[in-house]
C-alpha positions, 0 to 999 in steps of 0.5 A, a space after each residue: 845513729 841516734 847515740 852519734 847524733 846526741 853527743 853531736 848535739 850535746 857537743 854543739 850546745 856546749 860549744 854554743 854556751 862557751 862561746 855566749 859565755 865568752 862574749 859576756 866576760 868579754 863585755 864585763 872585761 872579765 877577760 880579754 887582749 890585757 893581762 890582769 894586773 895586781 890592781 884588777 884582782 879581787 881583794 879579800 876583806 880585811 877585818 879586825 881579827 879582834 872583838 866578838 862575832 858580833 862586832 865582826 858582823 856588823 863591820 862586815 855588813 858596813 863594809 858590804 853597805 859601803 861596798 853597795 853604795 859605792 858600786 851604785 854611785 859608780 853605776 850612776 856616774 857610768 850612765 851620766 857619763 854615756 848620756 852626754 855622749 852625742 
């Protein structure tokens, strides 16, 4: 009886965690009713492939920094848009 109760409670906890995960993914737009297009798919970084490891590392660091700045700007624009709504 104890084992059955343990298994049932584990399944309930798993179901709750699954529902929370689905709600969070829907909130950030990772899953939904519409099919994802190829434009929505993440793209692997395009590296030049030539040069030293140091050059490749610097290029990757610059790309990451630029992406972080772009994401911060998009977040700021989204917050500004939300604050302008009545």
